[in-house]
Backbone bond lengths (Angstrom), bond angles and torsions (degrees), N, CA, C in turn:
res aa  C-N    CA-C-N  psi(-1)  N-CA   C-N-CA  omega(-1)  CA-C   N-CA-C  phi
1 M - - - 1.449 - - 1.507 108.28 -
2 D 1.333 116.39 143.33 1.463 121.35 176.90 1.520 110.21 -105.41
3 T 1.321 117.35 122.43 1.469 122.06 176.81 1.503 112.32 -114.93
4 I 1.340 118.50 8.12 1.431 122.90 -177.47 1.547 112.91 -100.87
5 G 1.297 116.55 -34.36 1.440 119.82 175.45 1.541 114.12 73.49
6 S 1.332 115.82 48.82 1.472 120.37 -180.00 1.478 111.70 -123.38
7 P 1.348 120.68 122.41 1.453 120.83 173.88 1.487 113.78 -60.50
8 R 1.369 116.97 -34.65 1.475 118.86 -179.59 1.540 110.20 -69.17
9 L 1.316 117.62 -36.24 1.461 119.03 176.95 1.535 109.78 -69.26
10 T 1.315 116.18 -32.13 1.509 119.33 174.34 1.539 108.89 -60.44
11 E 1.302 117.21 -41.59 1.468 120.73 178.56 1.560 111.24 -62.33
12 V 1.330 113.49 -41.94 1.490 118.79 177.52 1.522 109.82 -59.37
13 M 1.338 115.18 -47.10 1.469 118.83 -179.78 1.497 111.89 -62.00
14 G 1.330 117.48 -42.37 1.477 121.42 176.55 1.500 113.22 -61.91
15 F 1.318 114.87 -42.61 1.475 121.46 -179.91 1.505 110.07 -65.65
16 A 1.363 117.90 -32.58 1.457 121.23 -179.03 1.549 111.44 -78.09
17 G 1.350 117.21 -10.33 1.440 119.38 175.78 1.496 116.06 106.04
18 V 1.356 116.29 8.30 1.492 119.14 178.80 1.531 109.60 -62.61
19 D 1.323 116.60 133.03 1.488 121.45 -177.61 1.516 111.75 -71.83
20 A 1.323 116.83 -43.17 1.460 120.80 -173.36 1.534 109.72 -150.42
21 A 1.300 115.49 143.78 1.454 120.52 174.87 1.539 108.29 -114.85
22 L 1.358 115.03 141.22 1.459 120.19 177.42 1.524 105.23 -116.16
23 V 1.318 116.62 112.68 1.460 121.45 -174.61 1.537 107.94 -91.81
24 D 1.316 114.30 126.61 1.487 119.87 -175.98 1.509 111.48 -87.50
25 M 1.357 115.05 122.05 1.464 120.27 171.96 1.536 109.49 -117.04
26 M 1.303 117.26 4.82 1.465 122.28 179.38 1.487 112.32 -76.20
27 F 1.329 117.43 -45.96 1.440 121.65 -178.44 1.541 113.42 -117.52
28 C 1.323 117.28 -8.36 1.448 120.70 -172.46 1.554 111.38 -108.78
29 P 1.324 117.50 159.69 1.424 123.00 -174.77 1.532 117.21 -81.92
30 T 1.342 116.29 5.81 1.445 121.00 -175.29 1.570 109.46 -58.63
31 D 1.350 115.44 131.04 1.471 119.83 -177.68 1.517 111.42 -100.46
32 W 1.332 116.85 176.75 1.443 120.32 -173.99 1.518 113.68 -68.23
33 S 1.357 117.85 -36.93 1.431 120.69 177.36 1.518 111.57 -60.87
34 T 1.349 114.31 -39.16 1.500 118.25 179.81 1.529 108.79 -70.51
35 I 1.322 117.09 -36.36 1.466 119.80 175.56 1.545 111.22 -57.04
36 A 1.312 115.17 -47.11 1.455 119.32 179.55 1.540 112.35 -60.73
37 A 1.352 115.54 -40.08 1.437 119.33 178.94 1.544 112.34 -69.41
38 M 1.305 115.71 -34.14 1.470 120.05 178.77 1.537 109.27 -70.40
39 V 1.303 117.81 -38.27 1.475 121.58 176.29 1.536 109.96 -59.33
40 R 1.352 116.33 -45.64 1.469 119.81 179.00 1.523 111.18 -63.42
41 A 1.345 116.89 -39.86 1.472 120.59 179.83 1.515 109.58 -63.21
42 G 1.338 116.26 -43.20 1.483 118.65 178.88 1.503 112.37 -64.33
43 Q 1.358 117.42 -40.69 1.455 119.45 -178.88 1.550 112.12 -61.00
44 H 1.331 116.78 -31.49 1.451 119.64 178.61 1.479 112.90 -60.45
45 F 1.355 118.38 -27.62 1.462 123.38 -178.50 1.536 110.21 -110.68
46 D 1.338 116.71 16.86 1.462 120.64 -178.90 1.559 111.33 55.88
47 M 1.318 116.65 36.36 1.453 122.06 178.14 1.544 108.34 -107.82
48 D 1.297 113.95 128.41 1.460 119.80 178.09 1.534 109.96 -71.29
49 V 1.323 115.22 135.97 1.466 119.88 176.11 1.524 108.04 -117.25
50 L 1.307 116.63 118.29 1.455 121.75 175.03 1.517 109.50 -107.86
51 V 1.319 117.49 160.02 1.456 122.72 -179.08 1.512 109.91 -119.31
52 R 1.317 114.15 129.88 1.461 120.07 171.37 1.518 106.61 -91.00
53 I 1.311 116.65 99.20 1.445 122.85 -177.85 1.543 110.02 -77.04
54 P 1.332 116.95 160.35 1.488 120.42 -176.37 1.532 111.96 -61.99
55 G 1.284 115.75 145.92 1.440 122.67 173.17 1.513 108.61 -169.75
56 Y 1.308 118.45 151.48 1.452 121.01 178.24 1.514 108.36 -136.12
57 P 1.347 116.43 85.02 1.479 120.62 -169.26 1.520 113.85 -74.02
58 W 1.314 118.15 -7.81 1.477 121.36 -175.34 1.533 110.44 -78.15
59 F 1.327 117.82 -5.16 1.479 121.26 173.39 1.502 110.92 -82.06
60 D 1.341 118.16 -14.91 1.449 122.84 174.89 1.531 111.40 60.93
61 R 1.343 115.00 49.34 1.495 118.33 175.86 1.525 107.21 -154.90
62 T 1.313 116.17 160.88 1.464 122.37 -179.01 1.542 110.87 -73.33
63 D 1.320 115.80 127.73 1.448 122.97 175.77 1.529 107.78 -103.28
64 H 1.378 115.94 103.98 1.452 119.21 -175.38 1.544 112.25 -75.72
65 H 1.320 117.20 -10.28 1.467 117.73 179.01 1.516 111.38 -76.95
66 M 1.333 118.27 -18.14 1.440 120.05 177.46 1.534 113.16 -54.83
67 A 1.302 117.52 -40.93 1.466 120.87 -179.40 1.515 110.98 -61.81
68 A 1.307 118.17 -39.42 1.441 120.30 178.05 1.494 112.83 -66.05
69 D 1.341 116.41 -42.37 1.475 119.38 177.74 1.541 110.17 -65.37
70 A 1.333 116.75 -37.99 1.436 120.53 -179.50 1.523 111.33 -61.87
71 V 1.356 116.04 -43.59 1.437 120.90 179.20 1.563 109.97 -61.57
72 R 1.334 114.81 -39.74 1.502 117.16 -177.42 1.518 110.29 -69.70
73 A 1.343 118.43 -37.93 1.426 120.96 178.28 1.546 111.19 -64.08
74 L 1.298 117.06 -41.37 1.442 121.14 177.19 1.540 109.58 -67.62
75 G 1.306 116.73 -38.63 1.441 121.49 175.95 1.515 115.05 -60.21
76 C 1.338 115.75 -25.85 1.479 122.03 175.55 1.527 109.93 -79.58
77 G 1.302 118.95 -6.22 1.460 122.03 178.60 1.500 114.68 100.42
78 A 1.332 118.28 3.51 1.454 122.02 179.33 1.587 110.26 -57.51
79 S 1.329 114.92 145.80 1.457 120.04 -179.97 1.540 111.42 -70.83
80 G 1.330 114.52 -23.69 1.454 118.06 -176.94 1.531 110.32 -175.69
81 V 1.322 111.96 -176.02 1.469 120.26 -175.03 1.501 109.20 -138.74
82 M 1.336 114.88 140.10 1.444 121.21 167.69 1.536 109.93 -124.40
83 T 1.307 116.27 144.92 1.445 118.70 174.98 1.522 109.91 -154.50
84 S 1.319 115.61 149.62 1.454 120.95 178.64 1.512 109.91 -75.11
85 C 1.341 115.93 114.25 1.445 120.74 -174.50 1.524 111.26 -108.13
86 A 1.328 115.78 151.26 1.442 121.61 178.59 1.524 111.56 -112.78
87 T 1.367 118.26 -28.17 1.470 121.57 -171.37 1.494 112.07 -127.03
88 V 1.329 114.26 159.32 1.471 121.55 173.33 1.523 110.51 -58.87
89 E 1.348 116.15 -42.19 1.445 122.08 -177.36 1.502 111.91 -58.94
90 E 1.364 117.43 -41.44 1.462 119.82 178.50 1.534 111.52 -59.38
91 V 1.344 115.90 -44.08 1.469 119.65 -179.65 1.526 110.40 -66.97
92 E 1.317 118.24 -39.90 1.466 121.02 175.86 1.522 111.63 -57.41
93 Q 1.335 116.54 -40.75 1.448 121.14 179.08 1.513 111.04 -65.13
94 L 1.324 117.16 -41.69 1.463 121.99 178.40 1.541 111.33 -61.67
95 V 1.324 117.01 -44.90 1.450 121.01 178.37 1.518 110.60 -60.70
96 A 1.339 117.60 -41.12 1.454 121.53 177.45 1.522 111.13 -62.56
97 V 1.338 116.81 -41.95 1.452 121.95 -179.34 1.526 110.93 -64.44
98 S 1.315 116.67 -33.70 1.456 119.85 179.94 1.513 113.16 -59.55
99 K 1.301 117.61 -21.31 1.424 123.30 -179.48 1.499 115.16 -88.94
100 D 1.365 113.82 -5.35 1.470 120.19 178.87 1.525 108.81 -67.53
101 W 1.346 118.47 145.19 1.465 121.45 -172.46 1.540 113.14 -90.77
102 H 1.311 118.95 -9.99 1.478 121.54 -173.98 1.541 111.20 -67.76
103 R 1.317 117.80 110.26 1.442 124.73 176.43 1.528 107.90 -140.50
104 D 1.337 116.54 126.62 1.465 117.73 175.54 1.510 111.22 47.48
105 I 1.353 117.11 59.05 1.439 120.16 -167.42 1.549 112.79 -72.54
106 H 1.356 118.04 -2.84 1.449 118.34 172.03 1.524 110.25 -77.80
107 L 1.345 115.83 -7.31 1.470 120.78 171.78 1.498 110.92 -113.07
108 H 1.296 117.44 157.37 1.453 121.87 -179.93 1.508 108.46 -135.22
109 P 1.348 117.74 82.78 1.435 120.93 -171.72 1.486 117.55 -86.30
110 F 1.330 117.50 21.49 1.436 120.89 -179.07 1.525 110.87 -147.94
111 G 1.320 115.61 152.96 1.456 121.30 172.03 1.521 108.94 -97.41
112 D 1.309 116.74 -178.75 1.463 120.93 -177.95 1.516 110.34 -58.61
113 D 1.313 117.67 -38.96 1.473 120.66 -176.21 1.531 112.04 -74.62
114 E 1.321 117.50 -22.74 1.478 121.23 -177.40 1.499 113.74 -95.34
115 F 1.325 119.06 -3.56 1.495 120.93 -172.96 1.503 111.73 -59.27
116 A 1.309 118.40 -47.77 1.449 121.01 -174.12 1.532 111.20 -60.96
117 E 1.339 115.57 -40.73 1.453 117.55 -179.91 1.522 111.52 -71.85
118 Y 1.360 115.85 -36.74 1.486 119.63 175.83 1.503 110.96 -61.64
119 A 1.348 118.26 -46.31 1.488 120.08 179.34 1.491 111.29 -61.57
120 K 1.297 118.19 -37.75 1.466 121.71 178.92 1.483 110.70 -65.79
121 T 1.353 118.06 -41.19 1.468 122.45 -179.13 1.505 112.01 -65.03
122 V 1.341 116.85 -48.32 1.481 118.13 -175.82 1.510 110.24 -68.78
123 S 1.307 117.88 -29.64 1.468 120.86 176.65 1.528 110.55 -66.46
124 A 1.334 115.24 -43.57 1.454 120.03 -178.93 1.522 112.44 -66.89
125 E 1.344 117.52 -28.83 1.472 120.15 -177.18 1.488 113.02 -88.25
126 C 1.352 118.96 -8.76 1.463 122.21 -172.80 1.562 110.43 -90.19
127 L 1.289 114.94 140.80 1.465 119.86 178.60 1.515 109.06 -123.66
128 V 1.354 115.78 120.84 1.462 120.99 172.16 1.525 107.07 -112.27
129 M 1.313 115.85 135.42 1.441 120.51 -170.03 1.582 112.16 -138.46
130 P 1.337 115.34 111.98 1.471 116.36 173.44 1.464 110.70 -70.19
131 L 1.348 116.23 140.96 1.441 122.59 173.55 1.507 108.20 -99.01
132 I 1.329 117.98 121.26 1.428 123.87 -176.46 1.552 108.28 -93.39
133 E 1.329 116.72 111.43 1.456 118.56 -178.56 1.539 112.29 -155.68
134 S 1.288 118.36 9.67 1.481 122.25 -179.87 1.502 109.30 -119.57
135 A 1.332 115.43 160.37 1.481 120.22 178.06 1.504 111.09 -60.53
136 S 1.344 117.54 -38.39 1.446 121.17 179.91 1.522 112.48 -65.86
137 A 1.354 116.64 -41.73 1.453 119.58 -179.71 1.522 109.52 -68.59
138 I 1.340 117.75 -36.02 1.473 121.32 176.28 1.512 110.53 -60.68
139 E 1.355 116.03 -44.10 1.462 121.19 -179.36 1.508 110.92 -66.03
140 N 1.374 116.52 -34.29 1.465 120.12 -174.19 1.536 113.38 -97.38
141 I 1.337 117.62 14.18 1.432 118.88 -171.49 1.513 115.43 -61.76
142 E 1.300 117.60 -35.34 1.500 122.19 178.47 1.547 107.84 -61.61
143 G 1.344 115.95 -47.42 1.463 118.79 -177.01 1.528 110.75 -69.11
144 I 1.310 118.18 -32.82 1.464 120.37 179.21 1.542 109.78 -68.40
145 L 1.312 116.88 -45.43 1.482 119.96 -179.38 1.513 112.96 -64.66
146 A 1.330 117.63 -24.23 1.445 122.49 -176.57 1.538 113.10 -86.38
147 I 1.354 116.94 -1.35 1.467 119.26 -177.16 1.547 109.75 -69.57
148 P 1.337 117.05 126.78 1.486 117.57 -179.81 1.498 111.37 -64.72
149 G 1.334 114.20 136.44 1.476 120.36 179.27 1.530 114.92 92.56
150 L 1.334 116.74 -12.75 1.453 117.64 177.15 1.537 110.41 -72.34
151 R 1.338 114.75 131.59 1.473 117.51 -176.12 1.525 115.24 -109.52
152 A 1.371 116.01 -20.64 1.448 117.23 -177.22 1.511 110.82 -159.13
153 V 1.291 116.97 151.34 1.481 123.62 170.23 1.517 106.43 -132.27
154 S 1.322 115.34 156.56 1.463 121.38 176.21 1.524 108.47 -125.76
155 L 1.349 115.43 140.98 1.444 120.29 -179.99 1.518 110.59 -101.13
156 G 1.337 117.22 126.94 1.451 121.49 175.95 1.517 108.38 -87.62
157 M 1.324 115.21 96.78 1.473 119.33 -168.90 1.530 114.43 -63.66
158 T 1.315 116.93 -34.54 1.496 117.50 -178.61 1.512 111.01 -65.30
159 D 1.337 115.54 -49.83 1.465 118.91 -176.93 1.541 112.04 -72.88
160 I 1.321 116.35 -30.94 1.483 118.35 175.36 1.556 109.50 -63.40
161 S 1.267 117.61 -41.55 1.465 120.74 178.61 1.520 108.92 -63.47
162 R 1.320 119.37 -37.64 1.453 123.34 178.26 1.550 109.93 -68.78
163 M 1.285 117.59 -46.14 1.454 122.39 -177.85 1.544 111.97 -62.13
164 L 1.348 114.80 -30.17 1.467 121.39 179.41 1.528 112.75 -88.98
165 G 1.343 115.54 2.89 1.462 120.88 175.29 1.501 116.37 84.20
166 H 1.349 115.46 21.51 1.478 119.34 -176.86 1.536 107.26 -136.88
167 D 1.319 116.04 70.38 1.441 122.70 -175.06 1.529 114.59 -49.79
168 F 1.330 116.09 119.18 1.464 123.71 176.50 1.521 113.61 63.81
169 E 1.315 117.10 11.16 1.487 120.35 174.02 1.527 108.55 -93.46
170 Y 1.314 115.08 75.64 1.444 121.54 -173.77 1.519 113.74 -60.02
171 E 1.333 115.27 -28.60 1.488 120.28 -175.93 1.535 111.23 -103.74
172 H 1.294 118.53 13.13 1.479 119.65 177.23 1.506 108.55 -61.62
173 P 1.369 117.72 143.20 1.478 120.45 179.52 1.522 114.90 -49.56
174 D 1.316 118.32 -38.31 1.485 119.57 -178.91 1.508 109.64 -68.20
175 V 1.316 116.71 -38.34 1.484 119.23 -179.00 1.560 108.77 -69.18
176 R 1.291 116.62 -43.17 1.476 120.18 179.27 1.509 111.17 -65.21
177 K 1.336 117.10 -36.70 1.476 120.62 179.58 1.521 109.01 -63.74
178 F 1.326 116.20 -41.79 1.489 119.24 -179.69 1.522 111.03 -65.94
179 T 1.327 116.28 -49.96 1.460 119.07 -177.71 1.521 111.61 -62.83
180 A 1.337 117.71 -35.10 1.470 119.64 176.71 1.513 111.66 -66.06
181 S 1.337 116.19 -35.91 1.470 120.07 -179.19 1.535 109.89 -68.80
182 V 1.366 117.75 -35.73 1.447 123.12 178.41 1.513 109.68 -67.91
183 I 1.304 116.54 -45.44 1.474 119.69 179.71 1.527 110.03 -60.00
184 E 1.303 116.68 -44.44 1.453 121.38 -179.36 1.519 111.85 -63.32
185 A 1.353 115.40 -44.29 1.464 119.43 178.32 1.518 111.30 -68.46
186 G 1.320 117.06 -33.87 1.464 119.94 175.33 1.493 112.26 -61.01
187 R 1.345 117.07 -40.34 1.446 119.99 178.61 1.519 110.05 -63.09
188 E 1.318 117.26 -39.74 1.455 121.17 -178.41 1.518 110.92 -65.04
189 H 1.304 117.86 -34.33 1.465 121.42 -176.83 1.557 113.49 -99.64
190 G 1.318 117.01 2.07 1.477 119.20 -179.17 1.504 112.08 70.75
191 V 1.309 118.01 32.36 1.494 121.98 -179.70 1.528 109.89 -111.94
192 L 1.296 116.92 125.51 1.495 120.60 177.05 1.543 109.02 -70.25
193 V 1.326 116.08 143.82 1.429 121.70 -179.24 1.526 108.68 -123.55
194 G 1.348 116.74 124.37 1.426 121.53 177.09 1.497 112.92 -123.46
195 A 1.323 117.65 178.31 1.473 122.19 -178.84 1.525 109.55 -159.68
196 N 1.312 114.75 158.95 1.450 118.91 173.40 1.566 108.84 -87.48
197 V 1.294 115.61 155.33 1.476 119.99 -174.89 1.533 109.98 -67.53
198 G 1.341 117.14 -38.46 1.477 121.52 179.86 1.503 112.84 103.94
199 Y 1.336 114.52 141.77 1.483 120.93 -177.29 1.528 110.07 -56.40
200 Q 1.315 115.94 -42.85 1.473 119.40 -172.82 1.541 114.69 -60.79
201 F 1.350 114.10 -21.44 1.452 120.14 -175.29 1.520 112.52 -111.94
202 S 1.339 115.90 18.18 1.487 118.33 -171.99 1.529 113.56 -120.81
203 R 1.322 114.62 19.51 1.487 117.88 -177.78 1.532 114.07 -94.77
204 S 1.337 116.71 -2.30 1.446 120.42 173.59 1.526 108.77 -158.85
205 V 1.310 115.47 160.42 1.455 121.07 -177.97 1.539 109.73 -65.30
206 S 1.312 116.67 -38.80 1.494 120.00 -179.06 1.503 111.86 -65.33
207 E 1.347 117.63 -42.62 1.465 123.09 177.16 1.519 111.11 -63.70
208 T 1.323 117.23 -42.80 1.444 119.98 -179.52 1.518 111.13 -67.95
209 R 1.321 116.91 -40.11 1.491 121.63 177.07 1.531 110.42 -59.47
210 A 1.320 116.48 -45.62 1.460 119.90 -177.80 1.516 110.37 -65.51
211 R 1.313 117.08 -39.19 1.452 122.85 -179.91 1.555 110.03 -65.73
212 I 1.304 114.62 -42.70 1.490 118.28 177.30 1.520 111.00 -60.91
213 D 1.313 117.63 -42.07 1.449 121.80 178.75 1.551 110.58 -61.50
214 T 1.376 115.15 -41.36 1.473 120.09 -179.58 1.503 110.06 -64.63
215 L 1.319 117.71 -49.85 1.473 122.14 -176.40 1.548 110.66 -65.78
216 T 1.324 116.41 -36.27 1.465 119.32 176.71 1.534 111.88 -63.70
217 A 1.365 114.27 -41.80 1.467 119.19 -179.23 1.522 109.64 -67.59
218 E 1.346 117.56 -27.72 1.465 119.67 179.89 1.520 112.12 -76.96
219 G 1.349 117.11 -10.59 1.459 119.85 172.63 1.530 116.23 106.25
220 F 1.335 117.96 9.83 1.452 120.08 178.11 1.529 109.19 -66.27
221 D 1.334 117.62 142.47 1.409 123.49 -177.26 1.532 113.93 -83.43
222 F 1.335 117.17 -29.80 1.451 121.43 178.03 1.528 107.37 -154.52
223 L 1.319 115.18 158.78 1.462 122.86 -175.21 1.511 110.83 -134.52
224 W 1.349 115.76 145.47 1.456 122.80 174.31 1.519 108.32 -107.49
225 L 1.328 116.08 129.44 1.429 119.96 167.43 1.522 110.14 -66.15
226 Q 1.318 117.30 155.65 1.471 119.28 179.76 1.544 108.40 -64.03
227 N 1.308 117.96 164.34 1.469 121.78 -172.59 1.507 110.52 -59.45
228 N 1.362 114.33 146.57 1.460 119.98 -171.55 1.521 112.57 -64.76
229 G 1.361 117.81 -27.79 1.455 119.18 176.67 1.495 110.98 -62.74
230 F 1.345 116.50 -44.34 1.463 121.70 178.32 1.493 111.49 -64.47
231 V 1.343 118.06 -44.25 1.513 120.90 179.02 1.488 110.54 -61.90
232 I 1.325 118.34 -45.64 1.468 121.69 -179.30 1.551 110.11 -62.43
233 Q 1.324 115.40 -42.68 1.446 119.98 179.38 1.513 112.06 -57.02
234 W 1.320 116.58 -47.94 1.462 119.61 -178.12 1.515 113.03 -73.63
235 L 1.323 117.50 -27.53 1.471 121.19 174.65 1.541 108.05 -65.50
236 Y 1.322 116.05 -47.39 1.453 119.28 179.63 1.543 111.34 -61.69
237 R 1.328 116.06 -41.92 1.457 119.18 179.03 1.556 111.71 -60.83
238 S 1.350 114.18 -40.12 1.458 117.34 178.78 1.522 111.60 -67.16
239 L 1.337 115.52 -45.35 1.501 118.71 -178.58 1.528 110.43 -66.45
240 L 1.319 119.18 -38.88 1.449 121.78 179.07 1.514 111.00 -66.08
241 G 1.361 115.11 -34.86 1.465 118.41 178.30 1.514 110.34 -67.56
242 V 1.345 117.22 -40.24 1.448 120.34 176.49 1.517 110.23 -63.27
243 A 1.352 117.64 -45.12 1.435 121.42 -178.71 1.536 112.96 -62.16
244 S 1.334 115.40 -38.11 1.468 117.48 -179.57 1.540 113.34 -70.59
245 E 1.330 115.27 -20.33 1.477 120.22 -178.54 1.515 110.06 -93.56
246 T 1.348 118.70 -7.39 1.450 121.22 -177.73 1.534 108.71 -83.26
247 P 1.326 115.93 126.40 1.480 118.48 178.25 1.531 112.12 -59.98
248 S 1.314 116.16 139.63 1.476 118.69 178.38 1.505 111.99 -83.20
């Protein structure tokens, strides 16, 4: 996840071999012009750029503005959209939006005869992904996974642990029981299930590697590294610690 909002950093991530970047607009000040620039930067390195649009699922109600923000993110050329959802209706709206044809509307890459094929192509290439991290989403997970056309969900491990009463205990039996049930249900419905690595396991390369191995063994289909601001912060802390211990 990107929390810095820099097209140049997007290029660095792409150059380093990152498969996909998820740009946060939920808690970060990144604006739409920057989103468009980051999408272009990612495309230069064949890196997908998705946008985490604003949402506040802890109110436990449908936010109809999500659909409008999703359309705008896709209109900027983003490969897909993630948002924190609370209700089945929100996810249904996102899936419907993914079929909208508006992409980079300053360009017109089709004629009248090619429109139907173009609309079909952009719909097939688009990924909308609910982020499960609220009590309501946890309660509605079966209904969410059963939505026709949904291709993937992502689990917000920190808030899931909190919602289940085990703050930051990512490997608590209750947390693992829930994630295992989602993975199993995802298989039944043909929905990919991913998760973030978690703050607790992102303070060193060795911890992150071990966590990735654990989550992969548990059956997750894809994983998100912790946000780049956090990773850079801990890298600098480690490097500065080494520098301070080096004799002058």
